[in-house]
C-alpha positions in Angstrom: 0.0 0.0 0.0 1.1 3.6 -0.7 2.9 5.2 2.3 0.7 7.4 4.5 0.2 10.8 3.0 -2.1 13.8 3.4 -4.5 14.4 0.6 -6.6 17.6 0.6 -10.2 17.8 -0.4 -9.3 20.3 -3.1 -6.3 22.3 -4.2 -6.5 25.6 -6.1 -4.3 25.7 -9.2 -3.4 29.1 -10.4 -0.9 29.8 -13.2 1.4 32.6 -14.1 -1.2 34.0 -16.5 -3.6 34.6 -13.6 -0.9 36.1 -11.5 0.3 38.4 -14.2 -3.3 39.5 -15.0 -4.0 40.3 -11.4 -0.7 42.2 -11.2 -1.7 44.2 -14.3 -5.0 45.1 -12.6 -3.3 46.3 -9.5 -0.9 48.4 -11.5 -3.7 49.8 -13.6 -5.3 51.6 -10.6 -8.8 50.3 -11.5 -9.7 47.5 -9.1 -13.4 47.3 -9.1 -15.9 46.4 -11.9 -14.4 47.4 -15.2 -12.8 46.2 -18.4 -11.8 42.8 -17.1 -15.2 42.0 -15.8 -16.7 42.8 -19.2 -14.0 40.7 -20.9 -14.8 37.8 -18.5 -18.5 38.1 -19.3 -18.0 38.2 -23.0 -15.7 35.2 -23.0 -18.2 33.3 -20.8 -21.1 33.9 -23.2 -18.9 32.9 -26.2 -17.9 29.6 -24.5 -21.5 28.6 -23.7 -23.0 30.0 -26.9 -25.4 32.2 -24.9 -26.5 35.8 -25.3 -26.0 37.5 -21.9 -23.9 37.1 -18.8 -23.6 39.2 -15.7 -20.6 38.6 -13.4 -21.3 39.0 -9.7 -19.6 38.3 -6.4 -21.1 34.9 -5.7 -23.6 32.3 -7.0 -25.8 33.2 -4.1 -25.9 36.8 -5.4 -26.7 35.5 -8.9 -29.6 33.4 -7.5 -31.0 36.3 -5.4 -30.8 38.7 -8.5 -32.5 36.1 -10.7 -35.4 35.7 -8.3 -35.8 39.4 -8.0 -35.8 39.8 -11.8 -38.3 36.9 -12.1 -40.7 39.0 -9.9 -40.8 36.8 -6.8 -43.2 38.4 -4.3 -43.6 37.8 -0.5 -45.9 34.8 0.0 -45.0 33.1 -3.3 -44.0 29.4 -3.2 -40.8 28.3 -4.9 -40.0 24.6 -5.4 -36.4 24.0 -4.0 -34.6 20.7 -3.6 -33.9 19.7 0.0 -30.7 18.2 -1.2 -28.7 21.4 -1.7 -26.6 24.0 -0.1 -28.1 26.7 2.1 -28.0 29.4 -0.7 -30.7 27.8 -2.9 -33.4 28.2 -0.4 -32.2 31.2 1.6 -32.5 33.5 -1.4 -36.2 32.6 -1.5 -36.5 33.7 2.1 -34.7 36.9 1.3 -37.7 37.9 -0.8 -40.3 36.8 1.8 -41.3 33.7 -0.3 -41.7 30.1 0.8 -39.2 27.4 -0.2 -41.2 24.3 -0.8 -38.7 21.5 -0.1 -38.6 18.7 -2.7 -37.0 15.3 -2.2 -34.1 14.0 -4.3 -33.7 11.0 -6.6 -31.7 8.2 -4.9 -29.3 7.6 -7.8 -28.5 11.2 -9.1 -29.3 13.1 -5.9 -30.9 15.7 -8.1 -34.4 17.1 -7.6 -37.2 14.4 -7.9 -39.8 15.9 -10.2 -42.3 13.2 -9.2 -42.0 14.5 -5.6 -42.2 18.0 -6.9 -45.6 17.0 -8.4 -46.6 15.6 -5.0 -45.5 18.7 -3.2 -47.7 20.9 -5.4 -50.7 18.7 -4.7 -49.8 18.6 -1.0 -49.7 22.4 -0.8 -53.0 22.8 -2.6 -54.8 20.2 -0.6 -53.5 21.6 2.7 -51.4 18.5 3.6 -48.4 20.8 4.0 -50.3 23.5 5.9 -47.9 23.1 8.9 -45.3 24.8 6.7 -46.9 26.2 3.6 -50.3 28.0 3.6 -52.7 26.2 1.2 -53.5 29.4 -0.7 -49.8 29.9 -1.6 -49.2 30.8 -5.2 -46.5 28.5 -6.6 -44.6 30.5 -9.2 -41.2 28.9 -9.9 -38.6 26.3 -9.1 -34.8 26.1 -8.7 -33.4 22.8 -9.8 -29.8 22.1 -8.9 -27.4 20.1 -11.0 -25.7 18.2 -8.2 -22.0 17.5 -8.4 -22.0 18.7 -12.1 -24.4 16.0 -13.4 -27.1 17.9 -15.1 -30.8 17.2 -14.8 -32.9 16.3 -17.8 -33.7 19.7 -19.2 -36.6 18.4 -21.4 -38.2 17.0 -18.2 -37.8 20.3 -16.4 -39.2 22.2 -19.3 -42.2 19.9 -19.5 -42.8 20.1 -15.8 -42.6 23.9 -15.7 -44.9 24.2 -18.7 -47.5 21.8 -17.3 -47.7 23.8 -14.0 -47.3 27.3 -15.5 -44.2 28.1 -13.6 -40.7 29.4 -14.5 -37.4 27.8 -13.4 -33.9 29.1 -12.6 -31.0 26.7 -12.7 -28.7 26.5 -9.7 -25.6 25.6 -11.7 -23.1 26.2 -9.0 -21.5 22.8 -9.7 -22.2 22.6 -13.4 -19.4 24.4 -15.3 -18.5 23.2 -17.8 -21.4 20.6 -18.0 -23.9 19.7 -20.7 -26.8 17.4 -21.3 -28.5 15.8 -24.3 -31.7 13.8 -24.6 -30.1 10.9 -26.5 -26.5 9.7 -27.2 -26.6 11.2 -30.7 -28.6 14.4 -29.8 -27.4 18.0 -29.6 -25.7 19.1 -26.4 -27.4 21.7 -24.2 -25.6 23.7 -21.6 -27.1 25.3 -18.4 -29.1 28.3 -19.5 -29.6 27.3 -23.1 -33.1 26.0 -22.6 -36.2 27.8 -21.4 -34.9 28.7 -17.9 -35.1 32.3 -16.8 -31.4 32.1 -16.0 -28.6 29.7 -14.9 -26.3 30.7 -12.0 -22.7 29.5 -11.6 -20.3 29.6 -8.8 -16.5 30.4 -8.9 -15.8 29.7 -5.2 -12.3 28.5 -4.4 -13.1 24.8 -4.7 -15.2 25.0 -7.9 -14.1 23.8 -11.3 -12.9 27.3 -12.2 -12.4 29.9 -9.6 -12.2 33.7 -9.0 -11.7 33.2 -5.3 -15.2 34.4 -4.6 -17.5 35.0 -7.6 -20.5 33.9 -9.7 -22.1 34.4 -13.1 -25.7 34.7 -14.2 -26.5 33.7 -17.8 -29.7 34.2 -19.7 -31.1 34.4 -23.2 -33.4 37.3 -22.2 -32.0 40.8 -22.8 -34.5 42.5 -20.5 -33.9 40.0 -17.7 -30.1 40.5 -18.0 -30.6 44.3 -18.0 -32.6 44.1 -14.8 -30.0 41.9 -13.1 -27.2 44.2 -14.1 -28.9 47.2 -12.7 -29.9 45.5 -9.4 -26.4 44.0 -9.0 -25.0 47.5 -8.2 -27.5 49.5 -6.0 -30.1 49.8 -8.8 -28.0 52.5 -10.5 -28.5 53.3 -14.1 -24.7 53.3 -14.7 -21.8 51.5 -13.0 -18.6 53.2 -11.9 -16.7 52.1 -15.0 -19.3 53.7 -17.2 -19.3 56.9 -15.1 -15.5 57.4 -14.7 -14.0 55.9 -17.8 -13.0 58.2 -20.7 -16.1 59.8 -22.3 -18.4 58.6 -19.6 -21.0 60.8 -17.8 -20.7 61.4 -14.1 -24.5 61.4 -13.7 -26.7 58.4 -12.8 -30.2 57.6 -11.7 -31.4 55.1 -9.0 -33.8 52.8 -10.8 -34.7 50.6 -7.8 -33.3 49.7 -4.4 -30.7 47.3 -5.5 -27.8 45.3 -4.0 -24.0 45.4 -3.8 -23.2 42.3 -5.8 -20.8 43.3 -8.5 -17.6 41.4 -9.3 -14.2 43.2 -9.1 -11.7 43.3 -11.9 -9.2 41.6 -9.5 -11.5 38.5 -9.4 -12.3 38.7 -13.1 -8.5 38.8 -13.9 -8.3 35.3 -12.3 -11.4 34.1 -14.0 -10.4 35.1 -17.5 -7.5 32.6 -17.5 -9.3 30.0 -15.5 -11.9 30.1 -18.2 -9.3 29.6 -20.9 -8.3 26.3 -19.3 -11.8 25.2 -18.2 -12.1 22.2 -20.6 -8.5 21.1 -19.8 -9.3 21.2 -16.1 -12.6 19.4 -16.6 -10.9 16.6 -18.6 -8.4 16.2 -15.8 -11.3 15.8 -13.3 -12.7 13.2 -15.7 -9.3 11.4 -15.4 -9.7 11.3 -11.6 -13.4 10.2 -11.8 -12.6 7.5 -14.3 -9.9 6.1 -12.0 -12.2 6.1 -9.0 -15.0 4.4 -11.0 -12.6 1.7 -12.3 -11.0 0.9 -8.9 -14.2 1.0 -6.9 -16.5 -0.8 -9.4 -16.2 -4.2 -7.7 -16.8 -2.9 -4.2 -20.3 -3.5 -2.7 -19.6 -1.2 0.2 -20.8 1.9 -1.6 -22.6 3.2 -4.6 -20.9 5.4 -7.2 -22.1 8.6 -8.9 -23.7 8.1 -12.3 -22.0 8.9 -15.7 -23.3 8.2 -19.2 -23.3 9.2 -22.8 -26.0 11.8 -22.3 -24.0 13.9 -19.9 -20.8 16.0 -20.0 -20.1 15.7 -16.3 -18.3 18.7 -14.7 -17.1 16.4 -11.8 -17.1 19.2 -9.3 -17.7 16.5 -6.7 -17.3 12.7 -6.5 -20.0 11.8 -4.0 -20.3 8.1 -3.0 -23.1 6.6 -0.9 -22.0 4.1 1.7 -24.0 0.9 1.9 -24.6 0.7 5.7 -25.7 -3.0 5.6 -22.3 -4.0 4.0 -19.7 -1.5 5.2 -18.1 -2.3 8.6 -18.6 1.2 9.9 -21.2 4.0 9.9 -20.4 7.0 7.7 -19.4 9.1 10.7 -16.9 6.5 11.9 -15.6 6.0 8.4 -14.9 9.6 7.8 -13.1 9.9 11.2 -10.9 6.9 10.1 -10.3 8.6 6.7 -9.2 11.7 8.6 -6.8 9.7 10.8 -5.3 8.3 7.6 -4.8 11.8 6.1 -7.6 11.7 3.5 -9.7 14.8 3.5 -13.4 14.7 2.5 -16.7 16.5 2.6 -20.3 15.6 2.9 -22.8 17.1 0.4 -25.2 17.8 2.1 -27.2 17.6 5.3 -30.7 18.0 3.7 -32.3 21.4 4.3 -35.3 19.9 6.1 -32.9 18.4 8.7 -31.4 21.8 9.7 -32.8 23.6 12.8 -34.1 26.6 10.8 -36.3 24.5 8.6 -37.3 22.1 11.4 -38.4 25.1 13.5 -40.6 26.1 10.5 -42.2 22.7 10.6 -40.4 20.5 8.0 -40.2 16.9 9.1 -38.0 13.9 8.1 -41.0 12.1 6.5 -41.6 15.1 4.2 -38.5 14.1 2.2 -37.8 10.4 2.9 -35.2 9.7 0.2 -33.0 12.5 1.3 -33.5 11.6 4.9 -32.4 8.0 4.2 -29.4 9.0 1.9 -28.0 11.6 4.3 -26.2 9.1 6.7 -24.6 7.4 3.6 -23.0 10.4 1.9 -19.2 11.1 1.5 -17.6 13.3 -1.2 -14.1 12.2 -2.0 -11.2 14.5 -3.1 -11.2 15.4 -6.8 -9.4 18.3 -8.3 -7.3 19.5 -11.2 -3.7 18.0 -11.2 -4.5 15.5 -8.4 -1.6 13.2 -8.7 -1.8 9.5 -9.5 -0.2 8.8 -6.1 -2.9 10.8 -4.3 -5.7 9.0 -6.2 -4.2 5.6 -5.4 -3.8 6.5 -1.7 -7.4 7.7 -1.4 -8.7 4.5 -3.2 -6.5 2.2 -1.2 -7.4 3.8 2.1 -11.2 3.7 1.4 -11.1 0.1 0.1 -9.1 -1.0 3.1 -11.4 0.7 5.6 -14.6 -0.7 4.0 -13.3 -4.2 3.6 -15.0 -6.8 5.9 
């Protein structure tokens, strides 16, 4: 077995291009939203083949702005997966609306549209009146592409059309990712369908990073314009427009907006991360392929899906421990992994199992699949330029610990 070593959960990989670009920004004297943010946005739209992109300081900001632009009102109901990070639901609460928590599929961990159907019926019949008033107007949904494995966009479109609601994609994990309806069909990226918008994250551990940052993409020009205005205090012009050569000093407040703009310093990193995005994704594919091959004969855990209809971003490699086979519980296993130097994460404790949502009235039985899968989840290290030795050590350690 490989000698004991420490393997991080992720490792940021920045090159000389990023360092030089940031240095150039610092020397330019213009540090906030400016030319590099615009360049980053333009490159992002070209890469995805979409029309509009707005760079912001986080995916949470992008989601909040998207909901505001979609016209969410206090008292509205928004379908949100319970298997997600805090941000997906908290932005709904920012606007005084109700997150209606939807269970996940046991294999993909993505939102279960069959349960979304049940939740709509439960709200309207009053069966969820302990958390959602029966008269609640359900206006939208926020599907999440968990780990970078995209949901079926045709199914989401059909569901949204059937119920007369819009949807916004939480694509925090899904760059660069794509989906197609058949192995020989055309590829679709996040934001290329009928969604109001797709929102990406560039947090430090994501597939590309700006340190902190996010991007909203949309095909709707008016929607993008609203998001751009609201991302900087609701002003009619940003600082770059006002203070650059030929710009006017004057502006108007259009609406009470937010302070969500991305800086040129962050965009300087993103520009060059974006140029290497596919190279970095393919290296994550290398890591995922190794894991899938070495773990395929183990019955101690289930592996994440991959198939010909998905270009997987592999932001995460989440496994599900089979508690009736493995010699330890998940919590004991992760402690033993830690003792052996293998870092990990758990994605995620379902929202309905957090104190805030429990205090509102959500119960374990409201989302039984997510409740059952939570004690089984572990996300293994996977990142760009993860060495073969690191991969082998993680695999050997996990197989050794789960062997009966």
